[in-house]
Backbone as XML, in Angstrom:
<?xml version="1.0"?>
<chain id="A" units="angstrom">
  <residue number="1" name="MET">
    <atom name="N" x="-3.359" y="-68.016" z="80.822"/>
    <atom name="CA" x="-2.812" y="-68.594" z="80.095"/>
    <atom name="C" x="-2.692" y="-67.434" z="79.321"/>
  </residue>
  <residue number="2" name="LYS">
    <atom name="N" x="-1.296" y="-66.984" z="79.190"/>
    <atom name="CA" x="-0.740" y="-66.106" z="78.312"/>
    <atom name="C" x="-0.861" y="-66.012" z="76.489"/>
  </residue>
  <residue number="3" name="GLN">
    <atom name="N" x="-1.588" y="-64.549" z="76.336"/>
    <atom name="CA" x="-1.826" y="-64.050" z="75.155"/>
    <atom name="C" x="-0.748" y="-63.884" z="74.012"/>
  </residue>
  <residue number="4" name="THR">
    <atom name="N" x="-0.230" y="-64.462" z="73.057"/>
    <atom name="CA" x="0.859" y="-64.061" z="72.478"/>
    <atom name="C" x="0.043" y="-63.090" z="71.012"/>
  </residue>
  <residue number="5" name="ILE">
    <atom name="N" x="0.934" y="-61.609" z="71.350"/>
    <atom name="CA" x="0.740" y="-60.902" z="70.339"/>
    <atom name="C" x="1.676" y="-60.478" z="69.511"/>
  </residue>
  <residue number="6" name="PRO">
    <atom name="N" x="1.315" y="-60.917" z="68.270"/>
    <atom name="CA" x="1.608" y="-60.753" z="67.085"/>
    <atom name="C" x="2.574" y="-60.021" z="66.970"/>
  </residue>
  <residue number="7" name="THR">
    <atom name="N" x="4.309" y="-59.364" z="66.846"/>
    <atom name="CA" x="4.964" y="-58.403" z="66.222"/>
    <atom name="C" x="4.603" y="-57.836" z="64.479"/>
  </residue>
  <residue number="8" name="LYS">
    <atom name="N" x="4.381" y="-58.600" z="63.691"/>
    <atom name="CA" x="4.173" y="-57.813" z="62.693"/>
    <atom name="C" x="3.143" y="-58.949" z="61.961"/>
  </residue>
  <residue number="9" name="TYR">
    <atom name="N" x="2.247" y="-57.900" z="61.023"/>
    <atom name="CA" x="0.999" y="-58.901" z="60.738"/>
    <atom name="C" x="1.285" y="-59.518" z="59.150"/>
  </residue>
  <residue number="10" name="THR">
    <atom name="N" x="1.272" y="-60.086" z="58.942"/>
    <atom name="CA" x="1.695" y="-61.143" z="57.684"/>
    <atom name="C" x="0.841" y="-59.843" z="56.243"/>
  </residue>
  <residue number="11" name="TYR">
    <atom name="N" x="-0.183" y="-59.652" z="56.408"/>
    <atom name="CA" x="-1.060" y="-58.471" z="55.562"/>
    <atom name="C" x="-1.702" y="-56.957" z="56.363"/>
  </residue>
  <residue number="12" name="CYS">
    <atom name="N" x="-1.086" y="-56.320" z="56.267"/>
    <atom name="CA" x="-1.653" y="-55.032" z="56.949"/>
    <atom name="C" x="-2.310" y="-53.880" z="55.561"/>
  </residue>
  <residue number="13" name="PRO">
    <atom name="N" x="-3.657" y="-53.730" z="55.713"/>
    <atom name="CA" x="-4.355" y="-53.132" z="54.410"/>
    <atom name="C" x="-3.586" y="-51.743" z="54.881"/>
  </residue>
  <residue number="14" name="VAL">
    <atom name="N" x="-3.655" y="-50.962" z="56.116"/>
    <atom name="CA" x="-3.050" y="-49.633" z="55.912"/>
    <atom name="C" x="-1.689" y="-49.164" z="56.019"/>
  </residue>
  <residue number="15" name="GLU">
    <atom name="N" x="-0.879" y="-50.660" z="56.167"/>
    <atom name="CA" x="0.235" y="-50.351" z="55.926"/>
    <atom name="C" x="0.685" y="-50.181" z="53.842"/>
  </residue>
  <residue number="16" name="HIS">
    <atom name="N" x="-0.427" y="-51.159" z="53.585"/>
    <atom name="CA" x="-0.088" y="-51.180" z="51.983"/>
    <atom name="C" x="-0.525" y="-50.116" z="51.543"/>
  </residue>
  <residue number="17" name="VAL">
    <atom name="N" x="-1.753" y="-49.600" z="51.777"/>
    <atom name="CA" x="-2.082" y="-48.303" z="51.415"/>
    <atom name="C" x="-1.455" y="-47.226" z="51.922"/>
  </residue>
  <residue number="18" name="THR">
    <atom name="N" x="-0.580" y="-46.913" z="53.043"/>
    <atom name="CA" x="0.550" y="-46.090" z="52.871"/>
    <atom name="C" x="1.507" y="-46.413" z="51.850"/>
  </residue>
  <residue number="19" name="ALA">
    <atom name="N" x="1.761" y="-47.384" z="51.790"/>
    <atom name="CA" x="2.955" y="-47.516" z="50.595"/>
    <atom name="C" x="2.513" y="-47.250" z="49.375"/>
  </residue>
  <residue number="20" name="ILE">
    <atom name="N" x="1.229" y="-47.169" z="49.029"/>
    <atom name="CA" x="0.986" y="-46.705" z="47.406"/>
    <atom name="C" x="0.698" y="-45.431" z="47.724"/>
  </residue>
  <residue number="21" name="ALA">
    <atom name="N" x="0.279" y="-44.849" z="48.744"/>
    <atom name="CA" x="-0.202" y="-43.068" z="48.550"/>
    <atom name="C" x="1.810" y="-43.118" z="48.895"/>
  </residue>
  <residue number="22" name="GLY">
    <atom name="N" x="2.683" y="-43.158" z="49.225"/>
    <atom name="CA" x="4.582" y="-43.170" z="49.713"/>
    <atom name="C" x="4.271" y="-41.505" z="49.528"/>
  </residue>
  <residue number="23" name="SER">
    <atom name="N" x="4.622" y="-40.933" z="49.037"/>
    <atom name="CA" x="5.167" y="-39.090" z="49.454"/>
    <atom name="C" x="4.391" y="-38.545" z="49.546"/>
  </residue>
  <residue number="24" name="ARG">
    <atom name="N" x="4.298" y="-37.279" z="50.207"/>
    <atom name="CA" x="3.450" y="-36.159" z="50.518"/>
    <atom name="C" x="2.306" y="-35.829" z="49.313"/>
  </residue>
  <residue number="25" name="TRP">
    <atom name="N" x="3.433" y="-36.104" z="47.934"/>
    <atom name="CA" x="2.649" y="-35.590" z="46.832"/>
    <atom name="C" x="1.644" y="-36.456" z="45.881"/>
  </residue>
  <residue number="26" name="LYS">
    <atom name="N" x="1.815" y="-37.554" z="46.035"/>
    <atom name="CA" x="0.656" y="-38.812" z="45.540"/>
    <atom name="C" x="-0.820" y="-38.403" z="45.585"/>
  </residue>
  <residue number="27" name="LEU">
    <atom name="N" x="-1.367" y="-38.662" z="46.851"/>
    <atom name="CA" x="-2.696" y="-37.875" z="47.141"/>
    <atom name="C" x="-3.587" y="-36.751" z="46.743"/>
  </residue>
  <residue number="28" name="ILE">
    <atom name="N" x="-2.199" y="-35.449" z="47.022"/>
    <atom name="CA" x="-2.934" y="-34.379" z="46.036"/>
    <atom name="C" x="-3.015" y="-34.885" z="44.959"/>
  </residue>
  <residue number="29" name="ILE">
    <atom name="N" x="-2.036" y="-35.045" z="44.404"/>
    <atom name="CA" x="-2.142" y="-35.111" z="42.599"/>
    <atom name="C" x="-3.102" y="-35.724" z="42.512"/>
  </residue>
  <residue number="30" name="VAL">
    <atom name="N" x="-3.747" y="-36.622" z="43.024"/>
    <atom name="CA" x="-5.060" y="-38.190" z="42.913"/>
    <atom name="C" x="-6.436" y="-37.100" z="43.174"/>
  </residue>
  <residue number="31" name="TYR">
    <atom name="N" x="-6.047" y="-35.624" z="44.312"/>
    <atom name="CA" x="-6.951" y="-35.232" z="44.648"/>
    <atom name="C" x="-7.268" y="-34.068" z="43.538"/>
  </residue>
  <residue number="32" name="VAL">
    <atom name="N" x="-5.937" y="-33.624" z="42.933"/>
    <atom name="CA" x="-6.094" y="-32.475" z="42.276"/>
    <atom name="C" x="-6.860" y="-32.915" z="40.846"/>
  </residue>
  <residue number="33" name="LEU">
    <atom name="N" x="-6.614" y="-34.448" z="40.715"/>
    <atom name="CA" x="-6.955" y="-34.968" z="39.196"/>
    <atom name="C" x="-8.399" y="-35.369" z="39.499"/>
  </residue>
  <residue number="34" name="ARG">
    <atom name="N" x="-9.160" y="-35.275" z="40.454"/>
    <atom name="CA" x="-11.020" y="-35.792" z="40.728"/>
    <atom name="C" x="-11.719" y="-35.013" z="39.997"/>
  </residue>
  <residue number="35" name="GLU">
    <atom name="N" x="-11.765" y="-33.800" z="39.430"/>
    <atom name="CA" x="-12.223" y="-33.269" z="38.711"/>
    <atom name="C" x="-12.305" y="-33.164" z="36.886"/>
  </residue>
  <residue number="36" name="ARG">
    <atom name="N" x="-10.768" y="-33.407" z="36.507"/>
    <atom name="CA" x="-10.734" y="-33.682" z="35.088"/>
    <atom name="C" x="-9.355" y="-34.360" z="34.740"/>
  </residue>
  <residue number="37" name="THR">
    <atom name="N" x="-9.393" y="-34.569" z="33.412"/>
    <atom name="CA" x="-8.160" y="-34.918" z="32.559"/>
    <atom name="C" x="-6.840" y="-33.809" z="32.649"/>
  </residue>
  <residue number="38" name="MET">
    <atom name="N" x="-5.643" y="-33.752" z="33.102"/>
    <atom name="CA" x="-4.660" y="-32.953" z="33.252"/>
    <atom name="C" x="-3.409" y="-32.861" z="32.176"/>
  </residue>
  <residue number="39" name="ARG">
    <atom name="N" x="-3.117" y="-32.313" z="31.867"/>
    <atom name="CA" x="-1.170" y="-32.049" z="31.128"/>
    <atom name="C" x="-0.911" y="-32.090" z="32.506"/>
  </residue>
  <residue number="40" name="PHE">
    <atom name="N" x="0.767" y="-32.510" z="32.203"/>
    <atom name="CA" x="1.967" y="-32.073" z="32.985"/>
    <atom name="C" x="2.077" y="-31.004" z="33.697"/>
  </residue>
  <residue number="41" name="GLY">
    <atom name="N" x="2.263" y="-30.087" z="32.866"/>
    <atom name="CA" x="2.529" y="-28.430" z="33.081"/>
    <atom name="C" x="1.198" y="-27.863" z="34.314"/>
  </residue>
  <residue number="42" name="GLN">
    <atom name="N" x="-0.518" y="-28.198" z="33.641"/>
    <atom name="CA" x="-1.385" y="-28.099" z="34.311"/>
    <atom name="C" x="-1.112" y="-28.739" z="35.768"/>
  </residue>
  <residue number="43" name="LEU">
    <atom name="N" x="-0.371" y="-29.918" z="35.739"/>
    <atom name="CA" x="-0.430" y="-30.578" z="37.800"/>
    <atom name="C" x="0.385" y="-29.843" z="37.869"/>
  </residue>
  <residue number="44" name="HIS">
    <atom name="N" x="1.837" y="-29.397" z="37.091"/>
    <atom name="CA" x="2.176" y="-28.861" z="37.697"/>
    <atom name="C" x="2.200" y="-27.779" z="38.132"/>
  </residue>
  <residue number="45" name="ALA">
    <atom name="N" x="1.229" y="-26.727" z="37.521"/>
    <atom name="CA" x="1.264" y="-25.559" z="38.101"/>
    <atom name="C" x="0.278" y="-25.672" z="39.358"/>
  </residue>
  <residue number="46" name="ILE">
    <atom name="N" x="-0.902" y="-26.544" z="39.355"/>
    <atom name="CA" x="-1.553" y="-26.355" z="40.202"/>
    <atom name="C" x="-1.139" y="-27.124" z="41.770"/>
  </residue>
  <residue number="47" name="VAL">
    <atom name="N" x="-0.386" y="-28.139" z="41.630"/>
    <atom name="CA" x="0.416" y="-28.837" z="42.991"/>
    <atom name="C" x="1.337" y="-28.107" z="43.516"/>
  </residue>
  <residue number="48" name="GLY">
    <atom name="N" x="1.580" y="-27.105" z="42.673"/>
    <atom name="CA" x="2.834" y="-25.988" z="43.057"/>
    <atom name="C" x="3.747" y="-26.474" z="43.725"/>
  </residue>
  <residue number="49" name="ASP">
    <atom name="N" x="4.732" y="-26.683" z="44.927"/>
    <atom name="CA" x="5.961" y="-26.493" z="45.371"/>
    <atom name="C" x="6.598" y="-28.083" z="45.466"/>
  </residue>
  <residue number="50" name="ILE">
    <atom name="N" x="6.519" y="-28.414" z="44.010"/>
    <atom name="CA" x="7.070" y="-30.065" z="43.348"/>
    <atom name="C" x="8.083" y="-29.890" z="42.101"/>
  </residue>
  <residue number="51" name="SER">
    <atom name="N" x="8.938" y="-30.339" z="42.726"/>
    <atom name="CA" x="10.013" y="-30.611" z="41.020"/>
    <atom name="C" x="9.758" y="-31.043" z="39.803"/>
  </residue>
  <residue number="52" name="ALA">
    <atom name="N" x="10.213" y="-31.225" z="38.810"/>
    <atom name="CA" x="9.559" y="-31.498" z="37.889"/>
    <atom name="C" x="9.846" y="-32.977" z="37.804"/>
  </residue>
  <residue number="53" name="LYS">
    <atom name="N" x="11.234" y="-33.321" z="38.549"/>
    <atom name="CA" x="11.340" y="-34.635" z="38.083"/>
    <atom name="C" x="10.618" y="-35.750" z="39.301"/>
  </residue>
  <residue number="54" name="VAL">
    <atom name="N" x="10.378" y="-34.733" z="40.868"/>
    <atom name="CA" x="9.354" y="-36.047" z="41.893"/>
    <atom name="C" x="8.016" y="-35.841" z="41.057"/>
  </residue>
  <residue number="55" name="LEU">
    <atom name="N" x="7.781" y="-34.954" z="40.685"/>
    <atom name="CA" x="6.264" y="-35.201" z="40.011"/>
    <atom name="C" x="6.273" y="-36.369" z="38.740"/>
  </residue>
  <residue number="56" name="THR">
    <atom name="N" x="7.063" y="-36.262" z="37.950"/>
    <atom name="CA" x="7.528" y="-37.730" z="36.834"/>
    <atom name="C" x="7.594" y="-38.793" z="37.553"/>
  </residue>
  <residue number="57" name="ASN">
    <atom name="N" x="8.220" y="-38.685" z="38.590"/>
    <atom name="CA" x="8.554" y="-40.136" z="39.826"/>
    <atom name="C" x="7.052" y="-40.658" z="40.042"/>
  </residue>
  <residue number="58" name="CYS">
    <atom name="N" x="6.427" y="-39.382" z="40.750"/>
    <atom name="CA" x="5.088" y="-39.693" z="41.313"/>
    <atom name="C" x="3.992" y="-40.332" z="40.366"/>
  </residue>
  <residue number="59" name="LEU">
    <atom name="N" x="4.123" y="-39.720" z="39.207"/>
    <atom name="CA" x="2.552" y="-39.719" z="38.354"/>
    <atom name="C" x="3.360" y="-41.658" z="37.745"/>
  </residue>
  <residue number="60" name="ARG">
    <atom name="N" x="4.282" y="-41.776" z="37.452"/>
    <atom name="CA" x="4.701" y="-43.135" z="36.884"/>
    <atom name="C" x="4.245" y="-44.177" z="38.112"/>
  </residue>
  <residue number="61" name="GLU">
    <atom name="N" x="4.740" y="-44.121" z="39.453"/>
    <atom name="CA" x="4.212" y="-44.622" z="40.502"/>
    <atom name="C" x="2.953" y="-45.099" z="40.751"/>
  </residue>
  <residue number="62" name="LEU">
    <atom name="N" x="2.110" y="-43.861" z="40.489"/>
    <atom name="CA" x="0.775" y="-44.207" z="40.274"/>
    <atom name="C" x="0.072" y="-44.741" z="39.218"/>
  </residue>
  <residue number="63" name="GLU">
    <atom name="N" x="1.033" y="-44.337" z="38.035"/>
    <atom name="CA" x="0.314" y="-45.289" z="36.955"/>
    <atom name="C" x="0.678" y="-46.967" z="36.899"/>
  </residue>
  <residue number="64" name="ALA">
    <atom name="N" x="1.691" y="-47.275" z="37.675"/>
    <atom name="CA" x="2.040" y="-48.612" z="37.618"/>
    <atom name="C" x="1.386" y="-49.157" z="38.840"/>
  </residue>
  <residue number="65" name="ASP">
    <atom name="N" x="0.480" y="-48.317" z="39.924"/>
    <atom name="CA" x="-0.041" y="-49.091" z="40.927"/>
    <atom name="C" x="-1.778" y="-48.858" z="40.337"/>
  </residue>
  <residue number="66" name="GLU">
    <atom name="N" x="-1.748" y="-48.220" z="38.978"/>
    <atom name="CA" x="-3.176" y="-48.059" z="38.299"/>
    <atom name="C" x="-3.889" y="-47.235" z="38.881"/>
  </residue>
  <residue number="67" name="VAL">
    <atom name="N" x="-3.765" y="-46.211" z="39.800"/>
    <atom name="CA" x="-4.620" y="-45.322" z="39.777"/>
    <atom name="C" x="-5.133" y="-43.908" z="39.140"/>
  </residue>
  <residue number="68" name="LEU">
    <atom name="N" x="-4.156" y="-44.015" z="37.932"/>
    <atom name="CA" x="-4.082" y="-42.994" z="37.123"/>
    <atom name="C" x="-3.649" y="-43.849" z="35.833"/>
  </residue>
  <residue number="69" name="VAL">
    <atom name="N" x="-4.293" y="-42.987" z="34.966"/>
    <atom name="CA" x="-3.415" y="-43.845" z="33.473"/>
    <atom name="C" x="-3.200" y="-42.233" z="32.678"/>
  </residue>
  <residue number="70" name="ARG">
    <atom name="N" x="-1.953" y="-42.372" z="31.506"/>
    <atom name="CA" x="-1.229" y="-41.835" z="30.808"/>
    <atom name="C" x="-1.821" y="-41.789" z="29.476"/>
  </residue>
  <residue number="71" name="HIS">
    <atom name="N" x="-2.551" y="-40.607" z="29.251"/>
    <atom name="CA" x="-2.920" y="-40.957" z="27.798"/>
    <atom name="C" x="-1.603" y="-40.022" z="26.921"/>
  </residue>
  <residue number="72" name="ALA">
    <atom name="N" x="-1.091" y="-40.550" z="25.850"/>
    <atom name="CA" x="-0.511" y="-39.960" z="24.895"/>
    <atom name="C" x="-0.901" y="-39.113" z="23.866"/>
  </residue>
  <residue number="73" name="ILE">
    <atom name="N" x="-1.016" y="-38.116" z="23.632"/>
    <atom name="CA" x="-1.936" y="-37.595" z="22.825"/>
    <atom name="C" x="-1.245" y="-37.176" z="21.139"/>
  </residue>
  <residue number="74" name="SER">
    <atom name="N" x="0.599" y="-37.037" z="21.557"/>
    <atom name="CA" x="1.326" y="-37.007" z="20.351"/>
    <atom name="C" x="2.392" y="-36.824" z="21.348"/>
  </residue>
  <residue number="75" name="PRO">
    <atom name="N" x="3.828" y="-37.313" z="20.579"/>
    <atom name="CA" x="4.914" y="-37.123" z="21.522"/>
    <atom name="C" x="5.166" y="-35.797" z="22.479"/>
  </residue>
  <residue number="76" name="SER">
    <atom name="N" x="4.577" y="-35.135" z="22.096"/>
    <atom name="CA" x="5.002" y="-33.594" z="23.199"/>
    <atom name="C" x="3.182" y="-33.332" z="24.043"/>
  </residue>
  <residue number="77" name="ARG">
    <atom name="N" x="2.625" y="-33.912" z="24.308"/>
    <atom name="CA" x="1.186" y="-33.826" z="24.535"/>
    <atom name="C" x="0.821" y="-35.069" z="25.206"/>
  </residue>
  <residue number="78" name="VAL">
    <atom name="N" x="0.824" y="-34.883" z="26.698"/>
    <atom name="CA" x="0.613" y="-36.084" z="27.370"/>
    <atom name="C" x="-0.544" y="-35.815" z="28.177"/>
  </residue>
  <residue number="79" name="GLU">
    <atom name="N" x="-1.683" y="-36.553" z="28.736"/>
    <atom name="CA" x="-2.467" y="-36.049" z="29.674"/>
    <atom name="C" x="-2.416" y="-37.232" z="30.504"/>
  </residue>
  <residue number="80" name="TYR">
    <atom name="N" x="-3.053" y="-36.948" z="32.093"/>
    <atom name="CA" x="-3.487" y="-37.997" z="32.995"/>
    <atom name="C" x="-4.898" y="-37.757" z="33.503"/>
  </residue>
  <residue number="81" name="SER">
    <atom name="N" x="-5.216" y="-38.917" z="33.797"/>
    <atom name="CA" x="-6.649" y="-38.706" z="34.352"/>
    <atom name="C" x="-6.662" y="-40.352" z="35.434"/>
  </residue>
  <residue number="82" name="LEU">
    <atom name="N" x="-7.585" y="-40.278" z="36.219"/>
    <atom name="CA" x="-7.753" y="-41.512" z="37.138"/>
    <atom name="C" x="-8.480" y="-42.417" z="36.322"/>
  </residue>
  <residue number="83" name="THR">
    <atom name="N" x="-7.719" y="-43.802" z="37.422"/>
    <atom name="CA" x="-8.651" y="-44.961" z="36.878"/>
    <atom name="C" x="-9.502" y="-45.117" z="37.977"/>
  </residue>
  <residue number="84" name="GLU">
    <atom name="N" x="-10.509" y="-46.058" z="37.593"/>
    <atom name="CA" x="-11.508" y="-46.296" z="38.215"/>
    <atom name="C" x="-11.170" y="-46.410" z="39.907"/>
  </residue>
  <residue number="85" name="LYS">
    <atom name="N" x="-9.701" y="-47.142" z="40.080"/>
    <atom name="CA" x="-9.480" y="-47.375" z="40.768"/>
    <atom name="C" x="-9.093" y="-46.165" z="41.782"/>
  </residue>
  <residue number="86" name="GLY">
    <atom name="N" x="-8.439" y="-44.938" z="40.887"/>
    <atom name="CA" x="-8.323" y="-43.513" z="41.627"/>
    <atom name="C" x="-9.350" y="-42.987" z="41.985"/>
  </residue>
  <residue number="87" name="ARG">
    <atom name="N" x="-10.729" y="-43.106" z="41.142"/>
    <atom name="CA" x="-12.016" y="-42.387" z="41.446"/>
    <atom name="C" x="-12.365" y="-43.033" z="42.844"/>
  </residue>
  <residue number="88" name="GLU">
    <atom name="N" x="-12.176" y="-43.906" z="43.189"/>
    <atom name="CA" x="-12.551" y="-44.517" z="44.241"/>
    <atom name="C" x="-12.007" y="-44.095" z="45.900"/>
  </residue>
  <residue number="89" name="LEU">
    <atom name="N" x="-10.586" y="-43.260" z="45.455"/>
    <atom name="CA" x="-9.896" y="-42.710" z="46.221"/>
    <atom name="C" x="-10.253" y="-41.382" z="46.394"/>
  </residue>
  <residue number="90" name="VAL">
    <atom name="N" x="-11.413" y="-40.520" z="45.458"/>
    <atom name="CA" x="-11.428" y="-39.568" z="45.742"/>
    <atom name="C" x="-12.562" y="-39.186" z="47.107"/>
  </residue>
  <residue number="91" name="PRO">
    <atom name="N" x="-13.912" y="-40.034" z="47.062"/>
    <atom name="CA" x="-14.599" y="-39.741" z="48.464"/>
    <atom name="C" x="-13.840" y="-39.711" z="49.779"/>
  </residue>
  <residue number="92" name="ILE">
    <atom name="N" x="-12.889" y="-40.302" z="49.667"/>
    <atom name="CA" x="-12.008" y="-41.155" z="51.117"/>
    <atom name="C" x="-11.384" y="-39.658" z="51.387"/>
  </residue>
  <residue number="93" name="LEU">
    <atom name="N" x="-10.226" y="-38.785" z="50.304"/>
    <atom name="CA" x="-9.672" y="-37.960" z="50.576"/>
    <atom name="C" x="-10.982" y="-36.764" z="50.849"/>
  </residue>
  <residue number="94" name="VAL">
    <atom name="N" x="-11.917" y="-36.726" z="50.200"/>
    <atom name="CA" x="-12.962" y="-35.932" z="50.609"/>
    <atom name="C" x="-13.408" y="-35.753" z="51.954"/>
  </residue>
  <residue number="95" name="GLU">
    <atom name="N" x="-13.438" y="-37.084" z="52.726"/>
    <atom name="CA" x="-14.310" y="-37.145" z="54.064"/>
    <atom name="C" x="-12.270" y="-36.940" z="54.926"/>
  </residue>
  <residue number="96" name="LEU">
    <atom name="N" x="-11.082" y="-37.128" z="54.539"/>
    <atom name="CA" x="-9.856" y="-36.337" z="55.090"/>
    <atom name="C" x="-9.950" y="-35.214" z="54.975"/>
  </residue>
  <residue number="97" name="VAL">
    <atom name="N" x="-10.454" y="-34.384" z="53.798"/>
    <atom name="CA" x="-10.534" y="-33.159" z="53.970"/>
    <atom name="C" x="-11.291" y="-32.563" z="55.272"/>
  </residue>
  <residue number="98" name="LYS">
    <atom name="N" x="-12.376" y="-32.859" z="54.638"/>
    <atom name="CA" x="-13.743" y="-32.669" z="56.220"/>
    <atom name="C" x="-13.101" y="-32.829" z="56.967"/>
  </residue>
  <residue number="99" name="TRP">
    <atom name="N" x="-12.454" y="-33.890" z="57.840"/>
    <atom name="CA" x="-11.859" y="-34.057" z="59.030"/>
    <atom name="C" x="-10.679" y="-33.367" z="59.408"/>
  </residue>
  <residue number="100" name="ASP">
    <atom name="N" x="-10.107" y="-33.021" z="58.426"/>
    <atom name="CA" x="-8.917" y="-31.883" z="58.644"/>
    <atom name="C" x="-9.524" y="-30.200" z="58.913"/>
  </residue>
  <residue number="101" name="LYS">
    <atom name="N" x="-10.000" y="-30.197" z="58.076"/>
    <atom name="CA" x="-11.354" y="-28.695" z="58.511"/>
    <atom name="C" x="-11.659" y="-28.585" z="59.827"/>
  </residue>
  <residue number="102" name="LYS">
    <atom name="N" x="-12.517" y="-29.690" z="60.351"/>
    <atom name="CA" x="-13.319" y="-30.329" z="61.506"/>
    <atom name="C" x="-12.167" y="-29.892" z="62.302"/>
  </residue>
  <residue number="103" name="PHE">
    <atom name="N" x="-11.064" y="-30.937" z="62.976"/>
    <atom name="CA" x="-10.298" y="-30.666" z="63.750"/>
    <atom name="C" x="-8.801" y="-29.892" z="63.783"/>
  </residue>
  <residue number="104" name="PHE">
    <atom name="N" x="-8.628" y="-29.275" z="62.662"/>
    <atom name="CA" x="-7.350" y="-28.307" z="62.714"/>
    <atom name="C" x="-7.553" y="-27.081" z="61.838"/>
  </residue>
  <residue number="105" name="PRO">
    <atom name="N" x="-8.906" y="-26.151" z="62.349"/>
    <atom name="CA" x="-9.247" y="-25.134" z="61.380"/>
    <atom name="C" x="-7.921" y="-24.193" z="62.023"/>
  </residue>
  <residue number="106" name="ALA">
    <atom name="N" x="-7.168" y="-24.182" z="62.381"/>
    <atom name="CA" x="-6.302" y="-23.177" z="62.536"/>
    <atom name="C" x="-5.360" y="-23.209" z="61.351"/>
  </residue>
  <residue number="107" name="ALA">
    <atom name="N" x="-5.120" y="-24.464" z="61.337"/>
    <atom name="CA" x="-3.994" y="-24.469" z="60.078"/>
    <atom name="C" x="-4.938" y="-24.020" z="58.523"/>
  </residue>
  <residue number="108" name="VAL">
    <atom name="N" x="-5.748" y="-24.535" z="58.391"/>
    <atom name="CA" x="-6.780" y="-23.818" z="57.124"/>
    <atom name="C" x="-6.264" y="-22.079" z="57.457"/>
  </residue>
  <residue number="109" name="GLU">
    <atom name="N" x="-6.715" y="-21.459" z="58.587"/>
    <atom name="CA" x="-6.599" y="-20.459" z="58.711"/>
    <atom name="C" x="-5.110" y="-20.058" z="57.976"/>
  </residue>
  <residue number="110" name="LYS">
    <atom name="N" x="-4.115" y="-20.190" z="58.802"/>
    <atom name="CA" x="-2.727" y="-20.303" z="58.746"/>
    <atom name="C" x="-2.395" y="-19.979" z="57.283"/>
  </residue>
  <residue number="111" name="VAL">
    <atom name="N" x="-2.878" y="-20.712" z="56.320"/>
    <atom name="CA" x="-2.678" y="-20.828" z="54.551"/>
    <atom name="C" x="-3.154" y="-19.306" z="54.361"/>
  </residue>
  <residue number="112" name="ALA">
    <atom name="N" x="-4.851" y="-19.288" z="54.681"/>
    <atom name="CA" x="-5.621" y="-18.429" z="54.177"/>
    <atom name="C" x="-4.799" y="-17.041" z="53.970"/>
  </residue>
</chain>
């Protein structure tokens, strides 16, 4: 008897997670925010080679997905911090960092 292989899952958790992760920047932003609340300028300086427009879009999308929360202190001062959902991503990201260092040590050396 021939077994039918589905061509598309009705729901694939990996696809959903990668959709939330979206751009290369979103998980970096979560990783940077793991230690403390930060202002936009601080995030922009630490994340590095990202335009203000892209950072703004990523922050908005992460806020919409409830991964981080935006705190408007005053009209000119906004801070970002991780929600519980975002904090639960941190150990996963830490494990990915360990995996990268274990299997791709030359990549770490090139940057250093």
